[in-house]
C-alpha positions, 0 to 999 in steps of 0.5 A, spaced: 177 490 635 175 485 630 177 479 635 172 483 640 167 483 635 167 476 633 167 474 641 161 478 642 157 475 636 160 468 639 157 469 646 151 472 644 149 466 639 151 461 645 149 465 651 142 469 649 138 462 648 140 460 655 138 466 658 131 467 661 127 471 656 127 478 660 135 477 661 135 475 654 131 482 652 136 486 656 142 483 654 140 484 646 138 491 647 145 492 651 148 489 645 145 493 640 147 499 644 154 498 644 155 495 637 155 502 634 161 504 639 165 498 638 164 499 630 166 506 631 173 504 635 174 500 628 175 506 624 181 506 619 188 508 621 188 515 618 183 517 623 185 513 629 192 514 629 197 520 630 199 524 624 206 522 626 206 516 631 207 509 630 201 505 626 198 498 628 200 493 623 202 486 623 209 484 620 206 481 613 203 488 612 209 492 614 213 488 609 208 488 604 208 496 604 215 496 602 213 494 595 210 501 594 217 503 594 221 497 591 217 497 585 218 504 584 225 503 585 226 497 580 222 500 575 226 507 575 233 504 575 231 498 570 228 503 565 233 509 566 239 504 565 237 499 560 230 502 557 226 496 559 223 494 566 220 489 570 215 487 564 221 484 560 226 483 566 221 479 571 214 480 569 211 475 574 213 479 580 209 485 577 203 480 577 199 484 571 200 491 574 200 496 569 207 499 566 209 505 569 207 512 565 213 516 562 219 512 564 225 512 559 232 510 558 236 516 561 242 519 558 247 517 563 255 516 563 258 510 563 260 509 570 253 512 572 249 507 568 253 501 570 251 503 578 244 504 576 243 498 572 246 494 578 241 498 583 235 496 578 237 488 579 238 489 586 231 491 587 228 485 583 232 481 588 228 485 593 221 484 590 223 477 590 225 476 597 219 480 600 214 476 595 217 470 597 217 472 605 210 475 605 206 474 598 206 479 593 201 484 590 200 487 583 204 492 581 200 499 582 200 505 577 206 509 577 208 516 574 215 516 572 214 521 567 218 528 566 212 532 567 211 529 574 219 529 576 218 537 573 213 538 578 217 535 584 223 539 581 219 546 581 217 545 588 224 543 590 227 550 587 221 554 589 220 557 582 217 554 575 223 552 572 224 553 564 225 549 560 222 544 565 227 539 568 227 533 565 230 527 569 232 523 563 236 528 559 243 527 563 247 524 568 246 530 573 238 530 572 237 523 573 242 523 579 237 528 582 231 524 580 234 518 584 236 522 590 228 523 591 227 516 591 231 511 595 232 515 601 224 514 602 224 507 603 230 507 607 227 511 613 221 507 612 225 500 613 228 504 619 221 505 622 219 498 621 224 494 624 223 495 631 216 494 630 217 487 627 215 481 632 218 475 628 226 474 627 225 472 620 221 479 619 227 483 622 232 479 618 229 480 612 228 488 613 235 489 616 238 486 610 233 490 605 235 496 609 243 495 608 242 495 601 238 501 601 242 505 605 248 503 600 244 505 594 242 512 598 250 513 600 252 512 593 247 517 590 249 522 595 256 521 594 256 522 586 252 528 587 257 531 593 262 530 588 258 535 583 255 539 589 257 546 587 256 545 580 250 549 576 245 545 574 244 547 567 241 551 564 238 553 571 242 558 576 241 553 582 247 548 584 246 541 585 247 542 593 241 547 593 237 542 589 238 536 594 237 541 600 230 543 596 228 536 595 230 534 602 226 540 605 220 539 600 220 532 603 220 534 610 214 539 608 210 533 605 211 529 611 209 533 616 213 531 622 219 535 623 226 535 620 228 528 617 231 529 611 237 534 609 241 535 603 248 533 601 251 540 604 248 543 610 247 551 611 247 550 619 253 547 622 249 544 627 246 540 623 253 537 621 256 531 624 258 533 631 256 540 629 263 540 626 262 539 618 257 542 613 258 536 608 253 531 609 254 525 605 249 521 609 243 524 612 242 523 620 240 526 626 244 529 632 247 523 634 248 521 627 243 516 627 238 514 621 232 518 621 225 514 621 218 515 617 212 512 619 208 509 613 203 515 613 209 520 612 211 516 606 205 516 603 204 524 604 211 524 600 210 519 595 203 522 593 206 529 593 200 531 596 202 532 604 196 527 605 196 520 606 189 519 604 190 523 597 194 520 592 198 523 586 205 524 585 208 517 583 202 513 585 196 517 582 191 511 584 194 510 591 199 505 594 198 497 595 197 493 601 193 493 607 196 499 610 196 504 604 189 502 602 186 503 609 188 511 608 183 511 602 177 508 605 
């Protein structure tokens, strides 16, 4: 619509002076009558697009939107495994953005620490690849505090957990906190890929999606091994927690079932309706679910509204897509 307005202004600048005075007056009057209508059509995405439908955006904006999740994962994994984040590992990537709130080194087992450390460095590579391709953005403010995660766990469990569940306290808690993050980016890439127009963009996002899918699969597999264990000191199993987190994301996303725990209660949700194990979350045809940017923002904000920041992004997301919902 901006293009149409520009063309109209150019037309008016060159054509109006050449018209007879009466025609010029009529044409100018018509212009000022139609201008509010043209501006009305340029409303932000939140008011003009469906609650679950695809958005209108170019390749660069779609790929930069992913920085909201990639920064989040990089900080959570790096600090959780090593105690230091981007400001120590690759400070230029953050472009002076504020450090995350409340993140700290987690009490992880040796194997899990090595896995999470690898994930953290992979996210650094993802950030570098995205920034190299479409340009970078300043890291937004993240809330990775135990309090924020405790709020998520409370909503997932449907009760106020006592004591509050600390994601950094032990391996199981940290894996459950990790379960809440990479999958959101994964389904975002699935939705973005078919909408991209340039071969280079599609190649980049396909490569990012491959690694994000692997990370999510590893986290889910580690949790599946512990699926029937109780999360201490709560009378809730690991599998029940994953089901609660998945249900919460579906509720916040507002677009139906696109998320499932590591063990499904309903056999119809299992692969070919024959298994309750659900190490890889997928639809009835075992294809990956997809989420549009507005769904992702509702989830990472924790508010169910793409226009209301909170949760992991208390000040809102970065990039043209995320900021358009805040206007």
